[in-house]
C-alpha positions in Angstrom: 9.0 -2.0 -15.9 5.5 -3.1 -16.8 4.0 -4.8 -19.8 0.2 -4.5 -19.7 -1.9 -7.3 -21.2 -5.5 -7.1 -22.3 -7.6 -9.5 -20.2 -8.5 -12.7 -22.1 -6.6 -11.5 -25.2 -3.1 -13.1 -24.7 -2.4 -14.8 -28.0 -0.4 -17.7 -26.6 1.3 -18.8 -23.4 4.5 -19.1 -25.5 4.4 -15.3 -26.0 3.9 -14.7 -22.3 6.8 -17.0 -21.4 9.1 -15.2 -23.9 8.1 -11.8 -22.6 8.7 -12.9 -19.0 12.2 -14.2 -19.9 13.0 -10.9 -21.7 11.7 -8.9 -18.8 13.9 -10.6 -16.2 12.3 -14.0 -15.4 14.9 -16.4 -16.9 13.5 -19.4 -15.1 10.0 -19.2 -16.7 10.1 -22.9 -17.7 6.9 -23.9 -15.9 4.6 -26.4 -17.6 2.5 -23.9 -19.6 0.2 -26.7 -20.8 -1.4 -26.8 -17.4 -5.0 -25.6 -17.8 -5.1 -23.7 -14.5 -1.9 -21.8 -15.4 -3.3 -20.9 -18.8 -6.4 -19.5 -17.2 -4.3 -17.5 -14.8 -2.0 -16.1 -17.5 -4.9 -15.3 -19.8 -6.6 -13.3 -17.1 -3.6 -11.1 -16.3 -4.2 -7.4 -16.8 -0.5 -6.6 -16.4 2.8 -7.4 -14.7 4.9 -4.9 -12.8 8.3 -5.8 -11.4 10.5 -2.8 -10.8 10.8 -3.4 -7.0 14.0 -5.0 -5.8 12.6 -6.7 -2.7 9.5 -7.9 -0.9 6.4 -5.9 -1.7 4.7 -5.2 1.6 1.8 -3.0 0.6 -0.3 -2.1 -2.5 -3.1 0.5 -2.4 -5.4 1.6 -5.2 -6.5 5.2 -5.5 -10.2 5.5 -4.8 -10.9 6.2 -8.5 -9.2 3.0 -9.4 -7.1 4.4 -12.2 -3.7 4.0 -10.5 -2.1 2.3 -7.5 0.9 2.6 -5.3 3.2 -0.2 -4.2 5.9 -0.1 -1.5 8.3 -2.7 -0.1 11.6 -3.6 1.5 13.6 -1.8 -1.1 12.2 1.5 0.3 10.6 2.5 -3.0 7.1 3.9 -3.5 6.0 3.4 -7.1 2.9 4.8 -8.8 1.5 2.6 -11.6 -1.1 3.5 -14.1 -3.5 0.7 -14.6 -4.4 1.4 -18.2 -1.1 2.3 -19.7 1.2 0.2 -17.4 3.5 3.2 -16.9 5.3 3.4 -13.6 6.5 6.6 -12.0 9.1 7.1 -9.2 9.7 10.3 -7.3 8.3 9.7 -3.8 11.8 9.4 -2.4 13.3 6.3 -0.8 13.3 5.0 2.7 16.4 3.0 3.7 14.4 1.0 6.1 11.6 -0.1 3.8 7.9 0.7 3.4 5.5 -1.3 5.6 2.1 0.3 4.8 0.4 3.1 2.9 -2.9 4.8 2.6 -4.4 7.2 0.1 -6.8 10.0 1.1 -10.3 9.9 -0.4 -9.7 13.0 -2.5 -6.5 11.4 -3.9 -4.4 14.4 -2.9 -2.4 12.9 0.1 -0.7 9.6 0.7 0.6 8.4 4.1 3.4 5.9 4.4 5.1 4.3 7.3 7.9 1.8 7.8 11.2 0.8 9.5 12.4 4.4 9.8 10.0 5.0 12.7 8.1 7.9 11.0 4.8 8.5 9.3 5.3 10.5 6.1 2.5 12.5 4.5 3.1 13.0 0.7 1.4 15.4 -1.7 0.5 13.1 -4.6 0.5 15.7 -7.4 4.0 16.8 -6.7 5.3 13.7 -4.9 6.7 16.1 -2.3 6.6 15.6 1.5 3.9 17.6 3.3 4.7 16.5 6.8 6.7 14.0 8.8 5.4 12.6 12.1 8.4 11.3 14.1 6.8 10.4 17.4 4.9 7.2 16.4 6.7 4.2 15.0 3.7 2.9 12.9 3.2 -0.4 11.3 -0.1 0.5 9.6 -2.1 3.6 8.6 -5.6 4.4 7.4 -7.6 7.5 6.4 -11.0 8.2 7.8 -13.6 8.2 4.9 -14.0 12.0 5.1 -10.2 12.4 4.8 -9.9 14.6 7.8 -8.3 12.1 10.2 -5.5 9.5 9.9 -5.2 6.4 12.2 -1.9 4.7 12.9 -1.1 1.5 14.7 2.3 0.9 16.3 4.7 -1.6 17.9 4.2 0.3 21.2 0.7 -1.3 21.3 -1.1 2.0 20.8 -3.4 3.3 18.1 -3.4 7.0 17.4 -5.9 9.1 15.7 -4.5 12.2 14.0 -6.0 15.4 12.8 -3.2 15.1 10.3 -3.4 18.6 8.7 -2.6 20.1 12.1 -0.2 17.2 13.2 -2.3 16.9 16.3 -3.2 13.7 18.1 -7.0 13.6 18.7 -7.1 10.3 20.5 -4.8 7.6 21.7 -6.1 4.1 22.3 -4.0 1.7 24.3 -4.9 -2.0 24.2 -1.7 -3.3 25.8 -2.0 -6.4 23.6 1.3 -6.5 21.6 2.1 -4.8 18.3 -0.8 -3.3 16.3 -0.4 -4.4 12.7 -3.7 -3.3 11.0 -6.3 -0.5 11.3 -9.4 0.3 9.4 -12.4 2.7 9.6 -16.0 1.7 9.2 -17.7 3.3 6.1 -19.4 5.9 8.3 -16.1 6.8 10.0 -17.6 6.4 13.5 -15.7 3.2 14.4 -12.0 2.3 14.1 -10.9 -1.4 14.1 -7.4 -2.5 15.1 -5.7 -5.9 14.8 -2.7 -7.1 16.8 -0.2 -9.9 17.1 -2.2 -11.2 20.0 -4.8 -12.4 17.4 -7.3 -9.8 18.7 -9.5 -7.3 16.8 -10.7 -4.3 18.8 -13.3 -1.7 17.9 -12.8 1.9 19.1 -15.2 4.8 19.0 -14.1 7.7 16.9 -14.7 11.3 18.1 -16.6 13.6 15.8 
């Protein structure tokens, strides 16, 4: 469920409080006279709350018109920024969604979570393109050219995939506890990884 608001056009905080109660927030009895709260509410562009658990990851499409959200309830929801409409249909993981990434051309989405798999989805149809079962990933990221996917795992490794061929191009092993974040540099030549050992490492990416 979503109820989009026009930024800086909320007529009153009473209206917002009423709508929040109607949409499933019965305890919306905060002191709405607080100036900082009024500023926060009046700057809202929308509120979405169809998840039934902790939301672990949110990613915007490169074009900025929609975003995906995933969480402990195993749902992946697509939300349109302008209309506020939410769509389901990406299936549901019983073990939750930990991280997602959207390809630069907005055609493919990668997700990972407690099921120990990396799932590649075709965004247009919301169908599964490929499932990678041999890397229990905590985090995923597409290279800026969209040809490679990086994943970081609890086995302390970072893998670089030529994902269309389901082929591992490179495996980086830092042996420094679970890898929880990965990111490519804008030119795609360097991959950064972050771990539970409070360490960030930079890795060269093959051409």
